[in-house]
LUMMARMI-63848 format. One record per residue (C-alpha): residue in one letter; residue number from 1; x, y, z. Coordinates in pm, 1 decimal. Example, Ala and Ser with C-alpha at 12.3 -4.5 7.8 and 13.67 -1.06 7.14 Angstrom:
// residues 2
["A"; 1; [1230.0; -450.0; 780.0]]
["S"; 2; [1367.0; -106.0; 714.0]]
END
This chain:
// residues 224
["M"; 1; [2.0; 9.2; 11.5]]
["K"; 2; [125.8; 327.5; -118.0]]
["D"; 3; [150.9; 558.0; 291.7]]
["S"; 4; [459.7; 715.1; 270.7]]
["V"; 5; [686.9; 1038.0; 172.0]]
["L"; 6; [1047.9; 995.5; 62.3]]
["I"; 7; [1266.6; 1215.5; 97.7]]
["V"; 8; [1495.7; 1113.0; -207.5]]
["S"; 9; [1823.6; 1348.7; -284.4]]
["G"; 10; [1975.0; 1160.7; -571.2]]
["G"; 11; [2217.4; 1045.4; -357.6]]
["M"; 12; [2311.6; 641.7; -291.3]]
["D"; 13; [2129.7; 604.7; 53.5]]
["S"; 14; [1791.6; 778.5; -86.6]]
["I"; 15; [1836.2; 611.8; -396.8]]
["T"; 16; [1854.0; 257.7; -257.6]]
["M"; 17; [1558.8; 356.6; -20.5]]
["L"; 18; [1341.4; 418.9; -338.5]]
["Y"; 19; [1372.2; 81.9; -482.3]]
["E"; 20; [1387.7; -73.9; -164.0]]
["Y"; 21; [1007.0; 51.9; -44.3]]
["K"; 22; [905.0; 132.8; -349.7]]
["D"; 23; [577.3; -34.0; -274.6]]
["R"; 24; [487.8; 216.3; -22.5]]
["I"; 25; [618.6; 531.7; -103.5]]
["A"; 26; [377.0; 710.8; -294.0]]
["I"; 27; [556.7; 1060.0; -351.6]]
["G"; 28; [948.1; 1121.7; -391.9]]
["L"; 29; [1004.6; 1478.9; -236.7]]
["S"; 30; [1349.7; 1670.1; -338.8]]
["F"; 31; [1446.9; 2015.7; -236.0]]
["D"; 32; [1656.7; 2260.3; -425.1]]
["Y"; 33; [1863.5; 2428.8; -87.7]]
["G"; 34; [2122.4; 2661.7; -300.3]]
["S"; 35; [2383.5; 2355.6; -279.2]]
["N"; 36; [2696.9; 2328.6; -470.8]]
["H"; 37; [2595.1; 1964.5; -601.0]]
["N"; 38; [2183.5; 2001.9; -614.8]]
["A"; 39; [2164.9; 2076.8; -987.3]]
["R"; 40; [2338.4; 1779.1; -970.8]]
["E"; 41; [2166.4; 1514.7; -742.6]]
["I"; 42; [1818.4; 1656.1; -859.7]]
["P"; 43; [1808.4; 1480.0; -1163.5]]
["F"; 44; [1880.1; 1188.1; -1067.3]]
["A"; 45; [1574.4; 1127.6; -825.0]]
["R"; 46; [1323.6; 1277.3; -1115.5]]
["M"; 47; [1527.2; 982.8; -1322.7]]
["H"; 48; [1486.3; 723.8; -1079.7]]
["C"; 49; [1136.0; 843.1; -924.0]]
["E"; 50; [1003.8; 875.5; -1306.4]]
["R"; 51; [1141.1; 460.1; -1383.5]]
["L"; 52; [919.4; 366.1; -1083.5]]
["G"; 53; [628.7; 531.5; -1168.0]]
["I"; 54; [649.4; 745.3; -806.8]]
["R"; 55; [513.6; 1115.2; -803.3]]
["H"; 56; [852.3; 1319.6; -796.3]]
["I"; 57; [834.4; 1653.4; -627.1]]
["V"; 58; [1097.4; 1962.9; -566.7]]
["I"; 59; [1058.4; 2222.9; -312.5]]
["N"; 60; [1254.7; 2505.2; -377.0]]
["L"; 61; [1427.1; 2614.2; 4.7]]
["D"; 62; [1616.3; 2899.5; -139.0]]
["F"; 63; [1589.3; 3089.0; 152.5]]
["M"; 64; [1830.9; 2888.6; 350.9]]
["H"; 65; [2135.4; 2989.0; 65.5]]
["R"; 66; [2105.1; 3326.0; 181.9]]
["Y"; 67; [2074.5; 3313.6; 522.7]]
["F"; 68; [2209.5; 2961.5; 615.0]]
["K"; 69; [2622.2; 2936.9; 715.9]]
["S"; 70; [2753.6; 2613.8; 509.8]]
["S"; 71; [3008.0; 2527.8; 330.2]]
["L"; 72; [2777.4; 2331.4; 136.6]]
["L"; 73; [2614.6; 2685.7; 38.4]]
["E"; 74; [2916.1; 2847.4; -75.4]]
["G"; 75; [3090.3; 2734.1; -378.9]]
["P"; 76; [3278.9; 2418.9; -462.3]]
["D"; 77; [3579.7; 2569.7; -356.7]]
["A"; 78; [3483.4; 2605.6; 6.3]]
["I"; 79; [3408.2; 2247.5; 21.4]]
["P"; 80; [3713.9; 2059.4; 229.4]]
["E"; 81; [3855.5; 1743.4; 71.2]]
["G"; 82; [3946.1; 1420.4; 335.8]]
["H"; 83; [3752.8; 1209.6; 509.8]]
["Y"; 84; [3445.1; 1269.7; 676.9]]
["A"; 85; [3630.2; 1173.5; 1031.5]]
["D"; 86; [3815.1; 1519.7; 973.5]]
["D"; 87; [3718.3; 1820.6; 1225.2]]
["N"; 88; [3692.3; 2006.3; 930.4]]
["M"; 89; [3459.4; 1812.7; 712.7]]
["K"; 90; [3212.6; 2013.8; 1011.5]]
["S"; 91; [3167.5; 2271.5; 795.4]]
["T"; 92; [2955.6; 2122.7; 549.0]]
["V"; 93; [2623.8; 2093.8; 858.9]]
["V"; 94; [2367.1; 2275.5; 737.0]]
["P"; 95; [2169.7; 2423.3; 1009.9]]
["F"; 96; [1878.0; 2123.1; 1069.7]]
["R"; 97; [1872.8; 2111.2; 720.8]]
["N"; 98; [1708.3; 1748.6; 755.4]]
["G"; 99; [1473.2; 1896.9; 1049.9]]
["I"; 100; [1276.7; 2216.7; 819.9]]
["M"; 101; [1283.3; 1928.5; 502.2]]
["L"; 102; [1111.2; 1645.8; 774.1]]
["A"; 103; [885.5; 1953.4; 871.1]]
["I"; 104; [776.5; 2021.7; 468.5]]
["A"; 105; [728.0; 1629.4; 417.1]]
["T"; 106; [550.9; 1639.1; 705.3]]
["G"; 107; [301.8; 1861.0; 559.3]]
["I"; 108; [324.4; 1729.9; 203.4]]
["A"; 109; [234.3; 1341.0; 401.0]]
["E"; 110; [-115.3; 1469.4; 536.0]]
["S"; 111; [-237.1; 1675.8; 266.8]]
["N"; 112; [-221.3; 1388.1; 39.4]]
["G"; 113; [-321.6; 1152.4; 318.1]]
["L"; 114; [-47.6; 960.7; 377.5]]
["R"; 115; [42.6; 824.0; 693.3]]
["H"; 116; [477.8; 799.7; 730.6]]
["V"; 117; [786.4; 1038.7; 626.7]]
["M"; 118; [1061.1; 815.9; 497.0]]
["M"; 119; [1439.0; 956.1; 530.0]]
["A"; 120; [1745.8; 821.7; 456.2]]
["N"; 121; [1999.0; 877.6; 689.3]]
["H"; 122; [2249.0; 587.2; 838.2]]
["G"; 123; [2527.0; 478.8; 1063.9]]
["G"; 124; [2806.1; 684.7; 897.4]]
["D"; 125; [2599.0; 1028.9; 926.7]]
["H"; 126; [2605.3; 1001.8; 1336.4]]
["T"; 127; [2898.1; 1181.6; 1399.0]]
["I"; 128; [2883.1; 1456.2; 1196.3]]
["Y"; 129; [2549.2; 1594.8; 1167.1]]
["P"; 130; [2336.8; 1651.9; 1429.9]]
["D"; 131; [1981.1; 1571.1; 1255.1]]
["C"; 132; [2024.6; 1280.0; 1135.2]]
["R"; 133; [2175.9; 1054.6; 1474.8]]
["P"; 134; [1872.5; 810.2; 1630.3]]
["D"; 135; [1762.3; 1049.2; 1960.0]]
["F"; 136; [1703.5; 1319.5; 1657.3]]
["V"; 137; [1500.8; 1151.7; 1446.5]]
["A"; 138; [1307.9; 977.3; 1764.4]]
["A"; 139; [1207.6; 1344.2; 1871.0]]
["F"; 140; [1090.6; 1460.6; 1528.3]]
["G"; 141; [884.3; 1149.6; 1498.8]]
["S"; 142; [721.4; 1232.1; 1876.7]]
["A"; 143; [674.9; 1568.8; 1737.4]]
["T"; 144; [502.1; 1433.2; 1412.2]]
["A"; 145; [311.2; 1250.6; 1543.5]]
["A"; 146; [146.1; 1471.9; 1791.2]]
["G"; 147; [168.7; 1744.5; 1543.8]]
["T"; 148; [-117.8; 1596.0; 1304.1]]
["Y"; 149; [-458.4; 1408.6; 1294.3]]
["E"; 150; [-292.4; 1093.5; 1152.9]]
["G"; 151; [-29.0; 1086.9; 1400.1]]
["I"; 152; [256.8; 1085.0; 1066.0]]
["T"; 153; [537.6; 876.1; 1177.6]]
["V"; 154; [918.6; 956.4; 1064.9]]
["E"; 155; [1068.1; 626.6; 917.5]]
["A"; 156; [1452.2; 621.4; 925.7]]
["P"; 157; [1558.1; 226.1; 848.8]]
["Y"; 158; [1897.8; 256.8; 721.7]]
["T"; 159; [1993.4; 418.7; 1069.1]]
["G"; 160; [2157.1; 164.7; 1183.6]]
["I"; 161; [2289.4; 79.8; 926.5]]
["T"; 162; [2627.7; 76.1; 721.5]]
["K"; 163; [2662.9; 293.9; 326.8]]
["A"; 164; [2872.9; -49.3; 200.2]]
["D"; 165; [2550.0; -236.3; 395.9]]
["I"; 166; [2363.6; 13.7; 187.8]]
["A"; 167; [2542.2; 16.4; -107.5]]
["R"; 168; [2462.7; -423.3; -83.4]]
["R"; 169; [2117.8; -404.0; -36.5]]
["G"; 170; [2131.9; -159.7; -393.6]]
["H"; 171; [2299.2; -395.4; -552.6]]
["A"; 172; [2113.0; -716.8; -488.4]]
["L"; 173; [1810.0; -463.5; -615.4]]
["G"; 174; [2014.9; -428.0; -940.2]]
["I"; 175; [2073.6; -32.2; -899.8]]
["D"; 176; [2374.9; 108.1; -1089.9]]
["Y"; 177; [2560.2; 376.9; -850.9]]
["G"; 178; [2700.1; 569.3; -1120.1]]
["E"; 179; [2329.9; 631.7; -1209.6]]
["T"; 180; [2312.3; 827.0; -804.0]]
["W"; 181; [2511.7; 1171.0; -691.0]]
["S"; 182; [2747.5; 1235.3; -419.0]]
["C"; 183; [3008.5; 1470.8; -455.4]]
["Y"; 184; [2929.0; 1778.3; -250.1]]
["K"; 185; [3163.0; 2002.9; -496.5]]
["G"; 186; [2887.3; 1916.8; -757.6]]
["G"; 187; [3098.7; 1996.7; -1102.1]]
["V"; 188; [3067.3; 1774.9; -1415.9]]
["R"; 189; [3260.8; 1458.2; -1296.5]]
["H"; 190; [3264.1; 1344.0; -941.5]]
["C"; 191; [3610.4; 1530.8; -754.3]]
["G"; 192; [3675.7; 1200.6; -573.8]]
["R"; 193; [3812.9; 1374.3; -296.4]]
["C"; 194; [3550.5; 1555.2; -84.1]]
["G"; 195; [3426.5; 1308.1; 210.5]]
["T"; 196; [3099.6; 1249.3; 66.7]]
["C"; 197; [3322.0; 1122.9; -230.3]]
["V"; 198; [3574.6; 979.0; -4.3]]
["E"; 199; [3273.8; 786.7; 141.4]]
["R"; 200; [3116.5; 700.6; -169.6]]
["R"; 201; [3463.1; 502.0; -242.7]]
["E"; 202; [3507.9; 330.9; 77.2]]
["A"; 203; [3127.6; 206.9; 99.3]]
["L"; 204; [3109.0; 77.4; -248.0]]
["A"; 205; [3511.1; -99.8; -238.2]]
["E"; 206; [3348.1; -280.1; 166.2]]
["A"; 207; [3109.0; -358.8; -34.4]]
["G"; 208; [3281.7; -560.1; -317.5]]
["I"; 209; [3104.2; -349.7; -644.4]]
["K"; 210; [3210.7; -195.8; -882.4]]
["D"; 211; [3202.9; 176.2; -921.4]]
["N"; 212; [3128.5; 329.6; -1223.3]]
["T"; 213; [3145.9; 652.2; -1129.0]]
["V"; 214; [3412.5; 859.2; -1278.3]]
["Y"; 215; [3635.6; 1063.8; -1086.9]]
["D"; 216; [3842.0; 1386.9; -1155.2]]
["S"; 217; [4115.7; 1250.4; -873.9]]
["P"; 218; [4301.9; 907.1; -919.1]]
["L"; 219; [4134.6; 583.4; -838.5]]
["T"; 220; [4340.4; 637.1; -502.3]]
["M"; 221; [4213.0; 689.6; -216.4]]
["P"; 222; [4254.7; 1061.2; -158.9]]
["Y"; 223; [4369.8; 1054.1; 273.1]]
["E"; 224; [4624.0; 743.2; 169.8]]
END
């Protein structure tokens, strides 16, 4: 039964969830908040929704680009290179981004008679992104349940697993991750050196999956 809205960026995690839960997802919801890579990732979200016959909606959040502070909103040169374990990666946090998106997704869900909002955060997000952590997901889910007539819930089934685990699931579903976008710099090709590129390459390598992504950097990991 179609009972859910999925926040779908066009990256590995949300595209995997889109396919894994396609029988439940009525709407794929993307947000254009003026990041360097929105123009690269949203077309993938649209393409996969169209393949699956799922309605795709794009919400413009231009105010975030104008008023929020994050290297993700300041152009490709502002994006730090390295691993997510590095402190400099905290500059890529867009303050309360998931809270804003979940609130809008909840309104979309209730307006369309749906009962659940799904998000594709995973275990590797917890260290750097406060609005991906289990306590945030639980608290926000309590708020949506209390603040809607139908008691809409937030579901985040990947919260406790790794990106490599997600990649294995997607591979089993037949997903070609070359048809997703991760790079925060948002160039013509993945840079291969920013935190999301490093994480992507690590996950696919750990999962034993051929990486069809075209990178600007050599195939060695940038921090090696």
